[in-house]
N, C-alpha and C positions, 0 to 999 in steps of 0.2 A: 555523541554518545551513540552507540552502536546498538539497536535490541534483536537479538539472536531471535527467533519463531522458527518453531521443530515441527513437526506433526501435523492437522488439519489446522483449516483456520477456516471456522467456521461462523455464520451471521453471530449469531454468539457471545464472538471474542471480538468481532469488531466496534464495541463501543466498549473492551477496555483497552485496545487498540488505541485508537483514538485520544482517548482520558491520559494513557503510561507519557504519548506522544507528548499531548499539548500541554504538561506539564515540563518541555525541555524549552529552553530559550536559544542554544546552541544548532547544531550543526546534527541532523538526524541522519541516519542508517535505518535503514529494514534490512538485517541477511536473513533470506529465505530458501540457505545454503540445505535444511531441514524438511523444510516444508515440504508434506507429499500430495496433499489435497487441498485448494482451497474449494470455496462457498463463492459463486456468484453477486455475493454482499461484503464478498474480503476485494474482489477483484476491482469490486468499484469503491473500493477505501482505498486498497494501492495505487490503482490510479489515479486516485483526486490525492493521495501523498505525492505521490513520484511531482503530480499538476504542480505542488505547493515546495518543490522543492526537495523533499524528499530522498535520499538515496535508495534504490530497492539495490541490494547488492545479494548476488546469487543464485539470481532465479533462473529458475529451471528454463527451456523456451519454453513448456507449453504455458506456463506460465505467463512469460516475459512475449509473445505470442497474444494472450489473452487482454493482460495488460496495456499493450500497444491499441490494440482494436477496442478495446472500449475508448477512449481517450478519445480516438481519432472520432468514434464514433458518437460519443457524448458532445468533442469540440473544445475539451475541458484544456481551459487556461492561467495561469498560471490567477491574474489580474481577475475572476471569476470573482465578481461577492459572493453565489452563491455555495463555492469552493472553503470560502473562509470562517 
């Protein structure tokens, strides 16, 4: 399943995204091609999602860099019990 997101991802959208992705049993990807702005909470969510194996597609360079920095900063690993 590919979830296409557009516009802004603000803090209040994170729980909705988490709920939608939690319903899926197979492989999941989030397509960020049309995302123009993300809140810090959204970046944290994207970093955790990627650590859990969710593919982030078509990230703008600034989102990709921010997600990478967040993952490095929090040292998130897929086996981390707090991410599950």
